[in-house]
C-alpha positions as CSV (number, residue, x, y, z in Angstrom):
1,M,236.9,136.0,-8.7
2,V,233.6,137.3,-9.9
3,K,230.7,135.3,-8.5
4,V,227.7,134.8,-10.8
5,A,224.4,133.2,-9.7
6,L,221.9,131.7,-12.2
7,A,218.3,132.0,-10.9
8,G,215.1,131.0,-12.7
9,N,212.0,128.9,-12.8
10,P,212.2,125.1,-13.4
11,N,212.4,124.3,-17.2
12,S,213.4,127.9,-18.0
13,G,216.6,126.5,-19.6
14,K,218.8,127.6,-16.7
15,T,220.7,124.4,-16.5
16,T,221.1,124.3,-20.2
17,L,222.6,127.7,-20.1
18,F,224.9,126.7,-17.2
19,N,226.2,123.7,-19.2
20,S,226.8,125.8,-22.3
21,L,228.7,128.4,-20.3
22,T,230.8,126.1,-18.1
23,G,231.4,123.0,-20.3
24,S,234.1,120.7,-18.8
25,T,234.7,123.0,-15.8
26,A,231.4,122.1,-14.2
27,H,231.2,119.9,-11.2
28,V,228.2,118.8,-9.0
29,G,228.0,118.4,-5.3
30,N,225.4,119.0,-2.5
31,W,224.6,122.2,-0.7
32,P,225.6,122.0,3.0
33,G,222.9,120.3,5.1
34,V,220.5,119.5,2.2
35,T,220.4,117.0,-0.6
36,V,219.8,119.6,-3.3
37,D,222.3,119.5,-6.1
38,K,224.9,122.3,-6.2
39,R,226.4,123.0,-9.6
40,E,229.4,125.2,-10.1
41,G,231.7,126.0,-13.0
42,K,233.8,128.7,-14.7
43,Y,233.3,130.9,-17.7
44,K,236.8,131.7,-19.0
45,K,236.2,133.9,-22.1
46,L,236.5,137.3,-20.4
47,D,239.3,139.3,-18.8
48,E,238.9,137.3,-15.6
49,P,237.2,134.0,-15.0
50,L,233.6,134.1,-13.7
51,N,232.6,131.5,-11.1
52,I,229.0,130.5,-12.0
53,V,226.6,128.8,-9.6
54,D,223.5,127.2,-10.9
55,L,220.9,127.7,-8.3
56,P,218.0,125.2,-8.0
57,G,214.9,125.9,-10.2
58,I,212.4,127.9,-8.2
59,Y,209.1,129.8,-8.7
60,S,209.6,132.2,-5.8
61,L,211.9,133.2,-2.9
62,S,209.4,132.1,-0.3
63,P,210.6,129.2,2.0
64,Y,208.2,126.5,0.7
65,T,210.8,124.0,-0.5
66,P,214.4,123.3,0.2
67,E,215.3,124.6,-3.3
68,E,213.8,128.0,-2.5
69,V,215.5,128.2,0.8
70,V,218.9,127.3,-0.8
71,S,218.5,129.9,-3.6
72,R,217.3,132.6,-1.2
73,N,220.1,132.0,1.3
74,Y,222.8,132.0,-1.4
75,I,221.8,135.3,-2.8
76,L,221.3,137.0,0.6
77,D,224.2,135.5,2.5
78,E,226.9,134.6,-0.1
79,K,226.4,137.9,-1.9
80,P,227.1,137.1,-5.5
81,D,228.5,140.0,-7.6
82,V,225.6,139.6,-10.1
83,V,222.5,137.5,-10.6
84,I,221.5,136.3,-14.1
85,N,217.8,135.8,-14.0
86,V,216.9,133.2,-16.7
87,V,213.4,133.9,-18.0
88,D,211.5,131.7,-20.4
89,A,210.5,134.2,-23.1
90,T,207.6,131.9,-24.2
91,N,206.1,132.2,-20.7
92,L,207.0,135.7,-19.8
93,E,204.1,136.6,-17.4
94,R,204.7,133.6,-15.1
95,N,208.5,133.8,-15.1
96,L,208.5,137.5,-14.2
97,Y,206.9,136.7,-10.8
98,L,210.3,135.5,-9.5
99,T,212.0,138.5,-11.3
100,T,209.8,141.0,-9.2
101,Q,211.2,139.4,-6.0
102,L,214.8,139.4,-7.2
103,L,214.5,143.1,-8.0
104,E,213.8,143.8,-4.3
105,I,217.3,142.6,-3.4
106,D,220.3,145.0,-3.5
107,V,222.2,143.0,-6.1
108,P,223.0,143.7,-9.8
109,I,220.7,141.8,-12.1
110,V,220.6,141.0,-15.8
111,V,217.6,139.3,-17.3
112,A,218.5,136.6,-19.8
113,L,215.5,136.2,-22.0
114,N,215.9,132.6,-23.0
115,M,214.2,130.7,-25.9
116,S,214.0,133.9,-27.8
117,D,214.5,131.9,-31.0
118,I,211.2,130.1,-30.3
119,V,209.5,133.4,-29.8
120,R,210.7,134.6,-33.2
121,K,209.8,131.3,-34.8
122,N,206.3,131.6,-33.5
123,G,206.0,135.0,-35.1
124,D,205.9,136.8,-31.7
125,E,207.8,139.9,-30.7
126,I,209.2,141.2,-27.4
127,D,210.1,144.9,-27.1
128,L,213.5,144.6,-25.3
129,N,214.0,148.2,-24.7
130,K,210.6,148.7,-23.3
131,L,210.9,145.6,-21.0
132,S,214.4,146.7,-19.9
133,E,213.0,150.2,-19.1
134,K,210.2,148.9,-17.0
135,L,212.3,146.4,-15.1
136,R,215.1,149.0,-14.7
137,V,217.7,146.3,-15.4
138,P,219.4,145.1,-18.7
139,V,217.6,142.5,-20.7
140,V,219.5,140.2,-23.2
141,E,217.9,137.9,-25.7
142,I,219.5,134.5,-25.8
143,S,219.0,130.9,-26.8
144,A,220.9,128.6,-24.4
145,L,220.1,125.6,-26.6
146,K,221.6,127.2,-29.7
147,N,224.4,129.2,-27.9
148,E,223.0,132.5,-29.2
149,N,224.2,135.7,-27.6
150,L,225.7,133.9,-24.6
151,H,229.0,135.8,-24.8
152,E,227.1,139.1,-25.0
153,L,225.1,138.1,-21.9
154,M,228.3,137.3,-19.9
155,K,229.9,140.6,-21.0
156,E,226.9,142.4,-19.6
157,A,226.9,140.4,-16.4
158,Y,230.7,141.1,-16.0
159,R,230.1,144.8,-16.5
160,L,227.3,144.9,-13.9
161,S,229.4,142.9,-11.4
162,K,231.5,146.1,-11.0
163,T,228.5,148.2,-10.1
164,K,226.1,148.7,-7.2
165,R,222.3,148.5,-7.3
166,E,219.6,149.3,-4.8
167,G,216.5,147.1,-4.8
168,Y,213.0,148.4,-5.6
169,T,209.5,146.9,-5.5
170,V,206.6,146.8,-8.0
171,I,204.0,146.6,-5.3
172,N,202.0,149.8,-5.7
173,N,199.3,149.4,-3.1
174,K,199.5,152.7,-1.2
175,E,198.5,151.3,2.3
176,I,200.6,148.2,2.0
177,G,203.5,150.3,0.5
178,H,203.4,152.6,3.5
179,L,203.7,149.7,5.9
180,I,206.5,148.1,3.9
181,N,208.4,151.4,4.0
182,D,208.0,151.7,7.8
183,V,209.3,148.2,8.3
184,K,212.1,148.8,5.8
185,I,213.2,151.8,7.9
186,A,213.1,149.6,11.0
187,F,215.3,147.1,9.3
188,K,217.8,149.8,8.3
189,G,217.9,150.9,11.9
190,K,218.9,147.4,12.9
191,G,221.7,147.4,10.2
192,V,220.1,144.6,8.2
193,E,221.2,144.3,4.6
194,N,218.6,144.1,1.8
195,P,216.1,145.9,4.1
196,L,213.4,146.1,1.4
197,F,213.4,142.4,0.7
198,H,213.2,141.5,4.4
199,A,210.5,144.1,5.0
200,I,208.2,142.7,2.3
201,K,208.8,139.1,3.5
202,L,208.0,140.1,7.0
203,V,204.8,141.8,5.9
204,E,203.9,138.5,4.0
205,N,204.3,136.7,7.3
206,D,207.2,134.7,5.9
207,E,208.2,132.0,8.5
208,L,211.9,132.7,8.2
209,E,211.5,136.4,8.8
210,T,209.0,136.1,11.6
211,S,211.4,133.7,13.4
212,M,214.4,135.9,13.0
213,H,212.7,139.3,13.7
214,P,209.8,138.7,16.1
215,D,210.3,142.2,17.6
216,L,209.2,143.8,14.3
217,L,206.2,141.5,13.9
218,T,204.2,143.6,16.3
219,M,204.2,146.5,13.9
220,V,202.7,144.3,11.1
221,S,200.2,142.7,13.4
222,E,198.9,146.1,14.6
223,F,198.5,147.3,11.0
224,K,196.6,144.1,10.1
225,E,194.0,144.8,12.8
226,T,193.0,148.0,11.0
227,F,193.2,146.7,7.5
228,N,190.7,144.6,5.5
229,D,190.7,144.1,1.7
230,D,187.4,143.3,0.0
231,T,189.0,140.3,-1.7
232,F,191.8,139.1,0.4
233,G,190.9,140.4,3.9
234,N,194.1,140.8,5.8
235,D,196.0,138.0,4.0
236,F,199.0,140.1,3.1
237,E,200.8,137.2,1.3
238,A,197.9,136.8,-1.2
239,L,197.5,140.6,-1.5
240,I,201.2,141.1,-2.4
241,A,201.2,138.2,-4.8
242,D,198.1,139.7,-6.5
243,A,199.9,143.1,-6.7
244,R,202.9,141.5,-8.4
245,Y,200.8,139.8,-11.1
246,T,198.7,142.9,-11.6
247,N,201.8,144.9,-12.2
248,I,203.2,142.3,-14.5
249,S,200.0,142.1,-16.6
250,K,199.7,145.9,-16.7
251,N,203.2,146.8,-17.6
252,Y,205.7,144.1,-18.4
253,F,203.4,141.7,-20.3
254,T,202.4,144.5,-22.6
255,T,205.9,144.3,-24.1
256,Y,205.0,140.9,-25.6
257,K,203.2,140.9,-28.9
258,A,201.8,137.5,-29.8
259,S,201.1,136.7,-33.5
260,K,197.5,135.9,-34.5
261,N,195.9,133.9,-37.3
262,N,193.4,135.2,-39.9
263,Q,190.5,134.9,-37.4
264,G,192.3,137.2,-34.9
265,E,193.1,134.3,-32.5
266,H,196.5,133.5,-31.0
267,K,198.3,130.9,-33.1
268,L,198.9,127.4,-31.6
269,T,202.6,126.7,-31.0
270,K,204.2,123.5,-32.2
271,S,204.2,122.3,-28.6
272,D,200.5,123.0,-28.4
273,K,199.8,121.0,-31.5
274,I,201.9,118.0,-30.3
275,D,200.2,118.1,-26.9
276,K,196.8,117.7,-28.6
277,V,198.0,114.1,-29.1
278,L,200.5,113.4,-26.4
279,T,198.4,114.8,-23.6
280,H,195.0,113.8,-25.1
281,R,192.6,112.5,-22.4
282,I,192.1,109.2,-24.3
283,W,195.3,108.7,-26.3
284,A,197.9,110.0,-23.8
285,L,198.3,106.8,-21.8
286,P,198.4,104.4,-24.8
287,V,201.0,106.7,-26.5
288,F,203.1,106.7,-23.4
289,A,202.9,102.9,-23.1
290,F,203.9,102.6,-26.8
291,I,206.9,105.0,-26.5
292,M,208.1,103.1,-23.4
293,F,207.7,99.8,-25.3
294,L,209.9,101.1,-28.1
295,V,212.5,102.1,-25.6
296,F,212.7,98.6,-24.2
297,H,212.4,97.0,-27.6
298,F,215.5,98.8,-29.1
299,T,217.4,98.0,-25.9
300,F,216.6,94.4,-25.0
301,S,215.0,92.7,-28.1
302,S,216.9,89.9,-29.8
303,D,214.4,90.0,-32.7
304,L,214.4,93.6,-33.9
305,L,211.0,94.7,-35.1
306,F,209.9,91.1,-34.8
307,L,211.3,90.3,-38.2
308,H,211.8,86.7,-37.4
309,R,208.5,86.2,-35.6
310,W,206.4,87.9,-38.2
311,F,208.3,87.3,-41.4
312,G,210.6,84.4,-40.6
313,V,213.7,86.4,-41.3
314,N,216.9,84.5,-40.3
315,I,220.6,85.6,-40.6
316,N,222.9,83.1,-42.2
317,G,226.6,83.0,-42.9
318,E,229.4,82.9,-40.3
319,V,230.6,86.5,-40.9
320,A,227.2,88.0,-40.6
321,I,226.3,85.9,-37.5
322,N,229.6,86.7,-35.8
323,F,229.0,90.4,-36.6
324,F,225.6,90.4,-34.9
325,T,226.6,88.2,-31.9
326,G,230.1,89.2,-31.0
327,M,231.6,86.0,-32.3
328,G,228.9,84.2,-30.4
329,Y,227.9,81.6,-33.0
330,E,229.6,79.8,-35.8
331,G,227.5,78.6,-38.7
332,E,224.1,78.4,-36.8
333,P,221.3,80.5,-38.3
334,L,220.4,83.6,-36.2
335,E,216.7,84.1,-35.6
336,G,216.1,87.7,-36.5
337,I,218.3,90.8,-36.0
338,P,219.3,91.7,-32.5
339,S,218.6,95.2,-31.2
340,L,221.3,97.7,-30.7
341,G,221.4,97.0,-27.0
342,V,221.7,93.2,-27.5
343,W,224.3,93.7,-30.3
344,L,226.5,96.0,-28.1
345,Q,226.2,93.6,-25.1
346,S,227.3,90.7,-27.3
347,W,230.4,92.5,-28.3
348,M,231.2,93.6,-24.8
349,N,230.9,89.9,-23.7
350,W,233.3,88.9,-26.4
351,A,235.8,91.6,-25.4
352,T,235.7,90.7,-21.7
353,G,235.7,87.0,-22.4
354,S,238.8,87.3,-24.6
355,L,240.6,89.2,-21.9
356,T,239.7,86.5,-19.3
357,N,240.8,83.7,-21.6
358,A,244.1,85.5,-22.3
359,V,244.9,86.0,-18.6
360,S,243.7,82.4,-17.7
361,G,246.0,81.0,-20.4
362,A,249.0,82.9,-19.0
363,M,248.5,81.7,-15.4
364,P,249.2,78.2,-13.9
365,P,246.0,76.1,-13.8
366,D,244.3,74.7,-10.7
367,T,245.7,77.2,-8.2
368,W,243.7,79.3,-5.8
369,Y,245.3,82.5,-6.9
370,T,244.5,81.8,-10.6
371,S,240.9,81.2,-9.5
372,F,241.0,84.4,-7.5
373,V,242.2,86.4,-10.5
374,V,240.2,84.7,-13.2
375,D,237.0,83.7,-11.4
376,G,236.9,86.4,-8.8
377,L,238.4,89.7,-10.2
378,L,238.0,89.1,-13.9
379,G,234.7,87.3,-13.4
380,G,233.3,90.2,-11.5
381,F,234.8,92.7,-14.0
382,S,233.2,90.8,-16.9
383,A,229.8,90.7,-15.2
384,V,229.9,94.4,-14.4
385,M,231.1,95.5,-17.9
386,S,228.6,93.2,-19.8
387,F,225.7,95.3,-18.5
388,I,227.1,98.7,-19.4
389,P,225.9,98.8,-23.1
390,Q,222.3,98.2,-22.2
391,I,222.3,100.4,-19.1
392,M,223.8,103.3,-21.0
393,L,221.5,102.8,-24.0
394,L,218.4,102.7,-21.8
395,F,219.5,105.9,-20.0
396,L,220.2,107.5,-23.4
397,W,216.6,107.0,-24.5
398,M,215.4,108.3,-21.1
399,A,217.7,111.4,-21.3
400,I,216.4,112.1,-24.8
401,L,212.8,111.9,-23.6
402,E,213.6,114.1,-20.6
403,D,215.5,116.7,-22.6
404,S,212.9,116.9,-25.3
405,G,210.2,117.9,-22.7
406,Y,208.2,114.8,-22.9
407,M,209.0,113.4,-19.4
408,A,207.4,116.4,-17.8
409,R,204.1,115.5,-19.5
410,I,204.1,112.0,-17.9
411,A,203.4,113.4,-14.4
412,F,200.7,115.6,-15.9
413,I,199.1,112.6,-17.7
414,L,199.2,110.4,-14.6
415,D,197.9,113.2,-12.4
416,R,194.9,113.7,-14.6
417,A,194.2,110.0,-14.9
418,F,194.5,109.0,-11.3
419,R,193.5,112.0,-9.2
420,K,190.0,110.4,-9.0
421,F,191.6,107.7,-7.0
422,G,193.1,110.1,-4.5
423,L,196.6,110.2,-6.2
424,S,198.2,113.4,-7.4
425,G,200.9,114.2,-9.9
426,R,202.9,115.8,-7.1
427,A,203.2,112.3,-5.6
428,F,204.2,110.8,-8.9
429,I,207.1,113.2,-9.5
430,P,209.3,111.5,-6.8
431,M,208.1,108.0,-7.9
432,L,209.0,108.7,-11.5
433,S,212.4,109.9,-10.5
434,G,212.8,106.4,-8.9
435,F,213.4,105.1,-12.4
436,G,216.9,106.7,-12.1
437,C,217.8,106.1,-8.4
438,S,215.7,105.4,-5.3
439,V,217.9,107.6,-3.1
440,P,217.1,111.0,-4.6
441,A,213.5,109.8,-5.3
442,I,213.0,109.2,-1.5
443,M,214.6,112.5,-0.6
444,S,212.5,114.5,-3.1
445,A,209.4,113.2,-1.4
446,R,210.0,115.9,1.3
447,T,208.4,118.5,-1.0
448,I,205.1,116.8,-0.4
449,E,203.5,118.8,2.4
450,D,201.1,116.2,3.7
451,N,202.9,113.7,6.0
452,R,200.6,110.7,5.3
453,E,200.9,111.2,1.5
454,R,204.7,111.6,1.8
455,N,205.0,108.3,3.7
456,R,202.8,106.6,1.1
457,V,205.1,107.8,-1.7
458,I,208.3,106.6,0.0
459,R,206.8,103.2,0.4
460,L,205.8,103.0,-3.3
461,I,209.0,104.2,-4.8
462,T,210.4,100.7,-5.0
463,C,207.6,99.9,-7.6
464,F,209.6,102.0,-10.0
465,S,212.7,100.1,-11.2
466,C,215.9,102.0,-10.5
467,G,218.8,101.9,-12.9
468,A,220.7,99.6,-10.5
469,K,218.2,96.8,-11.3
470,L,219.0,96.8,-15.0
471,P,221.7,94.1,-14.8
472,M,219.1,91.8,-13.2
473,W,216.5,92.5,-15.9
474,T,219.1,91.8,-18.6
475,V,219.9,88.3,-17.1
476,L,216.2,87.5,-16.6
477,A,215.3,88.7,-20.1
478,N,217.8,86.2,-21.5
479,M,216.2,83.5,-19.4
480,A,212.8,84.5,-20.6
481,V,214.0,84.1,-24.2
482,M,214.8,80.4,-23.4
483,W,211.1,79.9,-22.7
484,G,210.2,81.5,-26.0
485,F,209.2,84.8,-24.5
486,S,210.5,88.1,-26.0
487,G,213.1,89.7,-23.8
488,D,212.0,93.2,-24.5
489,L,208.4,92.4,-23.7
490,F,209.6,90.8,-20.4
491,V,211.4,94.0,-19.3
492,F,208.5,96.2,-20.5
493,T,206.0,94.2,-18.4
494,I,208.3,94.7,-15.4
495,Y,208.3,98.5,-15.8
496,A,204.7,98.7,-16.7
497,G,203.7,96.3,-14.0
498,G,205.6,98.3,-11.4
499,I,203.7,101.5,-12.4
500,A,200.4,99.5,-12.3
501,A,201.3,98.0,-8.9
502,A,202.1,101.4,-7.5
503,I,198.6,102.6,-8.4
504,I,196.9,99.4,-7.1
505,F,198.8,99.6,-3.8
506,A,198.0,103.3,-3.5
507,I,194.3,102.5,-4.0
508,F,194.3,100.0,-1.2
509,M,196.3,102.4,1.0
510,K,193.5,105.0,0.4
511,L,190.9,102.3,1.0
512,C,192.3,101.6,4.5
513,S,192.7,105.3,5.3
514,K,190.2,107.9,6.3
515,D,192.4,110.6,4.7
516,Q,190.9,111.9,1.5
517,Y,193.2,114.8,1.0
518,V,195.0,115.1,-2.4
519,S,197.7,117.8,-2.6
520,P,197.3,120.4,-5.3
521,F,199.6,119.9,-8.3
522,I,201.0,122.7,-10.5
523,M,203.7,121.8,-13.0
524,E,205.5,123.6,-15.8
525,L,205.2,122.0,-19.2
526,P,208.3,123.1,-21.2
527,A,208.1,123.6,-24.9
528,Y,209.2,120.6,-27.0
529,H,212.6,120.9,-28.5
530,I,215.3,118.7,-30.0
531,P,217.5,117.3,-27.2
532,Q,220.9,119.0,-26.9
533,F,223.7,116.6,-27.4
534,R,225.8,118.1,-24.6
535,N,223.0,117.8,-22.0
536,V,222.2,114.2,-23.0
537,M,225.9,113.2,-22.9
538,A,226.3,114.9,-19.5
539,R,223.5,112.9,-18.1
540,L,224.9,109.7,-19.5
541,W,228.4,110.4,-18.1
542,D,226.9,111.0,-14.6
543,R,225.1,107.7,-14.8
544,L,228.2,105.8,-16.1
545,K,230.4,107.5,-13.5
546,H,228.0,106.5,-10.7
547,Y,227.9,102.9,-11.9
548,L,231.7,102.6,-12.3
549,V,232.3,104.1,-8.9
550,K,230.0,101.4,-7.4
551,A,231.7,98.8,-9.5
552,A,235.1,99.7,-8.3
553,T,234.1,99.7,-4.6
554,I,230.9,98.0,-3.4
555,I,230.5,95.5,-6.3
556,L,234.2,94.6,-6.4
557,A,234.3,93.9,-2.6
558,A,231.1,91.9,-2.8
559,T,232.4,90.0,-5.8
560,I,235.6,89.0,-3.9
561,L,233.5,87.9,-1.0
562,I,231.2,85.8,-3.2
563,W,234.2,84.2,-4.8
564,F,235.6,83.3,-1.4
565,L,232.4,81.7,-0.3
566,M,231.9,79.8,-3.5
567,S,235.5,78.6,-3.7
568,F,236.0,77.2,-0.2
569,N,234.3,74.8,2.1
570,W,234.0,75.1,5.9
571,N,237.4,73.5,6.3
572,L,238.9,76.3,4.2
573,S,240.8,73.8,2.0
574,L,242.6,75.5,-0.8
575,G,241.7,72.8,-3.4
576,M,239.2,73.4,-6.2
577,V,235.9,73.0,-4.3
578,D,232.6,72.2,-6.2
579,I,230.3,75.1,-5.7
580,N,227.6,72.8,-4.5
581,N,229.8,71.8,-1.6
582,S,231.0,75.4,-0.8
583,I,230.2,77.7,2.2
584,L,228.0,79.7,-0.1
585,A,225.9,76.7,-1.0
586,D,225.3,75.8,2.6
587,L,224.3,79.3,3.6
588,G,222.1,79.6,0.6
589,R,220.3,76.3,1.2
590,G,219.6,77.2,4.8
591,L,218.0,80.5,3.8
592,S,216.2,79.1,0.8
593,Y,213.5,77.4,2.9
594,F,212.2,80.8,3.9
595,Y,211.6,81.7,0.2
596,Y,210.5,78.2,-0.8
597,P,206.7,79.1,-1.2
598,L,207.7,81.8,-3.8
599,G,208.8,79.1,-6.3
600,W,212.2,80.5,-7.2
601,S,214.4,79.1,-4.4
602,Q,213.6,75.5,-5.2
603,G,215.7,73.0,-7.2
604,P,219.4,72.4,-7.3
605,E,220.2,76.0,-8.1
606,G,217.6,77.6,-5.9
607,Y,220.1,78.6,-3.3
608,K,221.9,80.8,-5.9
609,Y,218.8,82.9,-6.4
610,T,218.5,83.3,-2.6
611,V,222.1,84.4,-2.3
612,C,221.7,86.9,-5.2
613,T,218.6,88.3,-3.6
614,L,220.2,88.8,-0.3
615,T,223.3,90.5,-1.8
616,G,220.9,93.0,-3.5
617,L,220.4,94.6,-0.1
618,I,223.9,96.0,-0.4
619,A,223.5,97.2,-4.0
620,K,220.9,96.1,-6.5
621,E,223.5,95.8,-9.2
622,L,224.8,92.8,-7.3
623,V,221.7,90.7,-8.1
624,G,222.5,90.6,-11.8
625,T,226.3,90.6,-11.3
626,N,226.2,87.6,-9.0
627,M,223.8,85.7,-11.2
628,E,226.4,86.0,-13.9
629,L,229.2,85.2,-11.4
630,L,227.5,82.1,-10.0
631,G,226.7,80.9,-13.6
632,I,223.0,80.3,-13.1
633,V,222.0,78.4,-16.2
634,T,218.8,76.6,-15.2
635,P,215.9,78.8,-16.3
636,L,213.0,79.1,-13.9
637,S,209.5,78.5,-15.1
638,M,207.9,81.7,-16.3
639,S,205.7,82.1,-13.2
640,A,208.8,81.6,-10.9
641,L,210.8,83.9,-13.1
642,Y,208.2,86.7,-12.7
643,A,207.9,85.9,-9.0
644,F,211.6,86.3,-8.6
645,A,211.5,89.6,-10.6
646,A,208.6,90.9,-8.6
647,Y,210.3,90.2,-5.3
648,N,213.5,92.0,-6.2
649,L,211.5,94.9,-7.7
650,F,209.4,95.6,-4.7
651,T,211.6,94.5,-1.8
652,I,213.7,96.5,0.6
653,P,216.1,98.6,-1.6
654,C,219.8,99.0,-1.3
655,F,221.4,100.2,2.0
656,A,221.8,103.7,0.6
657,A,218.0,104.0,-0.1
658,V,217.2,102.5,3.3
659,G,219.4,105.2,4.9
660,A,217.6,107.9,2.9
661,A,214.2,106.7,4.2
662,F,215.6,106.6,7.7
663,G,216.6,110.3,7.4
664,E,213.2,111.3,5.9
665,Q,210.8,109.5,8.3
666,K,210.1,109.3,12.0
667,R,211.3,106.1,13.6
668,K,207.9,104.4,13.8
669,E,207.1,105.3,10.2
670,F,210.5,104.1,9.0
671,W,210.1,100.6,10.5
672,L,206.6,100.5,9.1
673,T,208.1,101.3,5.7
674,I,210.7,98.5,6.0
675,L,207.9,96.1,7.0
676,W,205.8,97.3,4.0
677,W,208.6,96.8,1.5
678,F,209.2,93.2,2.7
679,A,205.5,92.3,3.0
680,M,204.7,93.8,-0.4
681,S,207.5,92.0,-2.2
682,Y,206.9,88.6,-0.4
683,G,203.1,88.8,-0.9
684,V,203.2,89.8,-4.6
685,S,205.9,87.1,-5.4
686,L,203.8,84.5,-3.5
687,L,200.6,85.6,-5.4
688,I,202.3,85.5,-8.8
689,N,203.7,82.0,-8.2
690,A,200.3,80.8,-6.9
691,V,198.5,82.1,-10.0
692,G,201.2,80.5,-12.3
693,L,200.9,77.1,-10.5
694,T,197.1,77.3,-10.7
695,Y,197.3,77.9,-14.5
696,E,199.6,74.9,-14.8
697,A,197.2,72.7,-12.8
698,A,194.0,73.8,-14.5
699,L,193.5,76.6,-17.1
700,W,190.0,77.3,-15.8
701,G,191.2,77.6,-12.2
702,G,193.9,80.2,-13.3
703,I,191.3,82.2,-15.2
704,L,188.9,82.2,-12.2
705,L,191.6,83.3,-9.8
706,T,192.8,86.0,-12.2
707,F,189.2,87.3,-12.5
708,A,188.7,87.3,-8.7
709,I,191.9,89.4,-8.3
710,V,190.9,91.9,-11.0
711,A,187.4,92.2,-9.6
712,L,188.8,92.9,-6.1
713,I,191.1,95.7,-7.5
714,V,188.2,97.2,-9.6
715,A,185.9,97.2,-6.5
716,A,188.5,98.9,-4.4
717,A,189.1,101.5,-7.1
718,I,185.4,102.2,-7.4
719,I,185.0,102.7,-3.7
720,V,188.0,105.0,-3.5
721,A,186.9,107.0,-6.5
722,R,183.4,107.5,-5.0
723,R,184.9,108.6,-1.7
724,Q,187.2,111.0,-3.4
725,K,184.4,112.4,-5.5
726,R,182.3,113.1,-2.3
727,A,185.4,114.6,-0.6
728,N,185.9,116.9,-3.6
729,R,182.3,118.0,-3.6
730,V,182.3,118.8,0.1
731,Q,185.5,120.8,-0.4
732,L,184.0,122.8,-3.2
733,E,180.8,123.5,-1.2
734,A,183.0,124.6,1.8
């Protein structure tokens, strides 16, 4: 079978192309030994099927990140029959840097000039024949998003897979070129494949090459002693990088003709115009907050667009009420219109409730096995299924924002806003991915080169609510509504508060550290485009599949265990035991004293909150699931409710995330991380409860305490900002 590798920069449309080519044949795994995704699929529209491998998005073939090592090793060691180099046609100069490195490998290459439709729409032109002539490989214009010319691309790739190609380099520095040629001859003498690529990497002092071929390093070292460039000295890596870009600017980029306005200036693209608002130095953060609020509003609000609160809109009539509430009410007015998320959840509850009632009616009453089936299995099933509509809807909005190109702007916005406090966008990338799952978020922190900054990021990832915590927020949002608080506002404050807390904690970490280093941050901002239905649905299916697999394994097992503990006493009598006299109640009461100062483990149902919290160490979905299973009906006070939410947001994550942290940190750092997660969650929960109780006791006392906390945070931020400003000035002077 023909092996095809897709290589390209992040956000070049490579994965979109892969999804369009492979469709339902695609499957995802991990590369051996690393956590980087491995995507494979088949293209079946030619004489023989083509096995397509979507390599990770990279900017170069230098071993700076796990993604670059994976891509490099696959092309060199697995020897694909052809490489499709996906190039963003709207960012030709930058994308061609990777192309110049691929050209040095002895493998057939076809350049897929993606987003060509956007180039044409902008009134720009690319001379394909001239570009192909200069690159010495075929160039095909495509649009992966619109499925333009994809079959023509694959026909060309299939044709090239039957041919041979010898690599060449664009580096035209005569002295360096002479050294590269000598090293290439030496590699040939050793029988090394792709000698040109290896020779250039050895001259660059590439760490993989120097470790594998120390005998040839002497040749390069002797040459360095006699060589000195006016600009780069004897830094051959910088010299070669400059030679690549010089050649690209001189030759390849001249094939791109950008349209100009009447004043002879380059026209602003649609993305440039949108970014004038969405990445504006003043409006960017408020717009981001507003967009996120809309996401939560359309997912969790029981009063859509605040029609009841602002205009007194009620829904009357049994048919209308049952339509909006999943047969939830009969005859009572409905205050406002529920959002899509609440509406879907209501109907899911009706469906699972109907199933449970049907099974319960068909089984003998008051038996342990009826309780096991109805309360244990079906109770757990109903709790799991009831959260699916809102989980999937929230991930739908997130997938749309990501596929449109907006999510990439968020890291840029946060980097610009918080670099003065010693925080970089590079650190925010793993933390933002924590909104999906903490496990890959922790693992992606390995791309941060500074060890201290990497440890800080891992400790702050729990501030970003993962998808597994959504069932808990759904239950707590419903409880907040009982206190007259809007459910969507409650969830929004959890997410926004988590981001704010991450920044505050990072400020205090910097305050207590002598380290003033902030890693540099370079990020590609893709052009805005309408999200592709197939990509969005693929992301949703991955999320749903992950949730259902957990539901069928971990959550099911935990649900059965909880049923057993709540249905039996210590004598293991098979009669119907009151939950307050069960094993679970006794265990929960004993542990509740530890959490008593936090406010949420008090009262007759306090032990239930304790049990739910502890089961969250296994999987965070269990917190919300068990709250439903245990039938928690007593709403906490708003301060205790927020204290409970804060503890479960910041605390030690699930076992899988703990295992990821164990693999990414040294033992001492790992145990400090565990201690930090617990201390952070306990301390914040205690503080929130204390502030709430102070407000209840005396309004003026609560205001003074709040003012003191804010003043402390502001003072710390000012100190850190001044330190960072001095450190930046010293660095510039150096």
